[in-house]
N, C-alpha and C positions, 0 to 999 in steps of 0.2 A: 834597136829594131826599127825597121822602116814602117812608118805609120801613114805614108802618103795616101794610100787607098782609102783611108778612113778620115781624111781631112774634109772639113766643111770650110771652104775658103771665104774670106771676107768679101771678095768680089761677088761670090754667089749671092750673098745676102743683100749687098748694095744694089746689084743689078736687078734683083727681085723687087726691091723697093722702088726703083726707078720705073718699073713697069706698072705703076699704080693705075694709070689710065686704062690698061688692058686687063689687069688681073685683080687689083685691089680697090677698084672704084665702087665702094659700098653704097654711095649715094644713089647709084643707078641700079642697085641690085635688090630693090624692095621686094621683088617676087621671091627672093631667096631668104628673106627674113621671116618666113611663115613657120619656121621650126623653132618657136619661142622656147626659152629656157624652162625646164620643168618646174612646176610649183610643188608644194609639199606633197600633194597626192601623186604627182608625176614622179617625184623622187622615190616614193615607196614602190611604184611600179617598176622603176629601174633596178631596184635591188633584188637579186635572185642568184641562183646557182644553176649551172647546166653542164652536162657531160656529153661530148660527142665522140664518135668513132672516126679514126683516120683510116681511109681506104686507099689502096693503090689502084693502078689502072686495070688490074685483073679482078677488081671487086673483092679483094682480100683485106681483112682487118689487120692493120700493121701498127696501130697505136691508139692513143686516147688524148683528147683535148678537154680541159676543164676550165670553165670561165666563172668568175664570181664577182659580183658587185654588191657592196654593202655601204650603208651610211655610217660615217664616222661617229663615234660617241662624243667627240669634241663638240662643244656648243659654239659653233662658228656661224657667221652670217656673211655670205651665203653658206649653205650646208656643204660638207665635204664628203666626197665619195672615195672609197677604197676599192681598187680594181686589181684583181689577180688573174693572170692567164698562165696556164701551164700546159705543155704538150710534150709527149715523147713518142718518137716514131722509130721503129726498128725495121729496116728495109730487108728485102730478100737476100741481100749480100752481107748481112751482119753489120751493117752500118747504122749507127744510132744518131738520130737528129733530135735535138730538144730545144724548147723555147720556154722562157720565163719572163713575165712582165709583171712588175709591181708598180702601181700608179696611185698617187694621191692627187685628187683634183677637186676644186670647187665645182659646183653644178653649172656655173656659168663658163667653165673652162678657161678662166683668166689666170688663176694661180694653180700651179701644178708642179709635181716632181715625179720622175719616172726612172726606173732602171729596167732596161730591156736587154736580155741576154739570149744569145743563140749559140749552140755548140753542135759540133759534128765529130763523131769518133769513128775511126775505121782501123781495125786491128789495134795497134798500140798507139796510134797517133790521134790527137784530139785538137781541133781548132775551136777556139772560143772567142766570140765577139761580144762586146758590151758597149752600149751607148747610154749615157746618163744625161737627162734633159731636165732643166729646172727653170721655172719662172715663179719661184716661191713668193717673191715679194710683190708680184704684180706691178713691176715698175717699168715694163716694156723691154726688159733685158732677158733674153733667153740664153742660158748657159748650156753648152753642149760639150760633154767630155766623151772621148772614145778610148777603147782599150782592146788590145788584141792579145789573146793567150795569157790573161792575168798579169800583164806587165804594168808599168806605171801609167796612170791616167794622163791623157793629154788634153789640155784645154785648147779647143779648136776655134772657139767663137770670139775670143778677145772682148767678150761682153759688149758686143755691138748693140747699140740701142736703136730699136725700130718700133715705132708706134704700131705699124701694121702687123707686128708679130702676134697680136692678140688672136689671130685666126689660125694659129698652129694647133693641130690636133695630134697628140702623140699616139702611139699604137694602142695603149690602154684607153685613152680618151676616145679614140675612134670606135672601139668596141662598145662603149657606153652610148656614143652618138648614134651608131647604127640602130641600137635598141630603141633609143628615143624617137628616131625617125619612123620606125615601124609602129610604135605605140600610138603616135599621133596620126598615122596614116598619111605621111607626107608624100606627095607626088610632084615631081618636077626635077630640075637640075640645080645643083649648088656648085658654084665655081670659085668661091672666095676662100676656100680652105687650103691649108698647107700642111705638110707632114715632114718628119725627119726620118730618113731610112736608118737601118741598122748600121750602115757605114758612116752615119753622121752627115749625110747630104740633105740639104733642103730641097723639097720638090713641091710642085703644085698638085693639088688633089681635087678631082672632080667627082661629085656624087650624082649619079643618074638613078632616080627612084621611080618605080612604076608599081601599080597595084594590079593584082590578079585575083579574081573572086573564087576561082575553082582550080586550085593547084592540088594535084593528087600525089600523096605520099603515104606509104604504109597503109594502102587501101582506104585512105580517107581524103576527101576533097574539102579543102578549107581556103578561106581568103588569106592571101599572103602579100608581103611587100618584097619586091625584087630590087636590090640595090647594087648597082655596078660602081665600083670605085676604081678610078683611073689615076695612076700616078704619072706625072710628066716631069721630065728632067732635061737639063741642057741649058745653053745660053738663051734659047728662045722659049724655054719651058713649054715646047710644043711636042717634044719627042716622048711618046708613051713608053714607059719602061715595064709596066705591068697593068693588066686588066683583071681585077678581082670581082667575083660575083657572089653575093650573099642573099639567100632566100630565108626570110623570117616570117613567123606568124604575126598576126596583128597585136599580139601581146609581147612581141620582141624576142621570142625563142628562135634560135637558129635551127633551120631544118637542113640546110646544105650550104657549103661554102667551097669555092674553088679559087685557086691562086693564079689561074691563067694557064696558057699553053706551056710556059717554061717549067712549071712544076706539076708533075703528074699525080700528086696526092690530092685527096678531097676530104672535107669534113662532112659527115652525115650523122643524123640521129640514129641511134641503135634501133634495130627492128623490134626490140621488145619495149620500146617507148610508146606510150599511149598518147594520142593526140586528140583533144576534144575539138568540137566544132568551132568554139570561140578562140582556139589557138593556144590553149594551155597544154603544156607537154610535161608528162610525169612518167616515172618508172612503174610498169605493171609487173608485179612479182610473178604472177601466174603466167603471163605471156612470156616473160624472160625464161621461166622454167621450161615452157613448151618449146621455145626456140633454141635453148642451150643445154637441155638435159643430157645430150650425148657427151658433152664436155665434162660433165660431172661424174666421176668414177662411181660414186655411191649410187646415184640414180640409174646409171647405165647397168650396173651390176644387179640392182633390184629388177630392172626391166627384163634382162636376160633370164633371171631366175623365174620371173612370172611367165615368160614365154614358154620355157621348158615345162613348167608346172601345168599350164593350160594344154599344151600339146599332149602331154601324158594323160591328162584328164579326158580330153576328147577322144584320143585313140582307145582308151580303156572303155569309154561309154559305147563307141561304135562296135568294138569287139564283143561286148556283152549284149548288144541290141542289133541283131542281124536285120531286123525289119527296117531300121533307120538306114542301114547301108543299101538295102534294096530300094528304098524310097529315093535315095540320092541318085542311084544308077538310073532309075526310071526317069527322074527329072532331067538328067543330063541327056539321055537319049531323045526325049521329047523336044527339048529346046534346040538340039542339033538338027532335028528333022524339020521343025517349024520355022526356025530362023526368024523369030519375030522382030519387028522394028522396035517395039517397046518391050524390052526384056523384063522390066520391073512389073508391068501389068500382067504379062504372061505368067510370071512366077506367082503373083498373087492369085490369079485364076486357077493355076495348077494345084496349089496347096490348099485351096478352099475345099476341095473334095475330101480332104482327110480329116 
């Protein structure tokens, strides 16, 4: 099977290292080092679960995304994070798209392992991509293996040793890094990071972070962090291949995420999620019931039964009380003749006489 489209060439890595004066000159990037590694309290804040809805361009729900970060039970120094990302999307045409990311990383992002898989099925055909990334020994060697349709894993990196590779953020690590930037309220541009795409290609990553104090969502205005993530690819590493935008609360919960113009799907929090002023997001059972009761057969049946019962009750009452019927007819005639600007006040004044 031809795996060329999934190759990360040695020349890519070498040319990237040669551009140290343009891309990896960390000595002159002091302003970018303000996003210090989390301490013990910061690690606790990073650990959480969240569920978001996948929406299409028609504002229809087509899938679900689940993100989880937890601290490993292993007694390691520095601490180890376990990151799990999963999403499933069923399009309007019956096509299913899924993603799974399993990442283990130290909190300083120097030692890590990740398995990132994406699949797409349409009718009876399924395309499956996987990239395995590892710097488990923190020895400056990043191993990258790629796989297409569950065939044999191909080692594409040749274990090339690059000291600068310490700035790689895998897909799972990026998820934790975004949350960390939001929690510390970082504002500015970070240019010294790199990523590996699902195709196994090394690319430059730029983070542009800005703060906004009054972002309105679900009828709540809260402070947020808006992070634009730009991936650049090519010999010059100046060609943008995608612009992603993530809006997070100051506690790191994602409110909305878009993958750019090439992908018409978006992530959003569900309408039944409650957002507090300080940026905490949690599920509100009553709000969920209010927004989704029509999809619940049991509740919809109870509602229709209650409507029928009330209609019968009101009709019977009016039939047995002709004075109420005459009162309503009189009220309707008066309001049609007066045509008041304030209907509520007119109604209050009208019925005060009874």
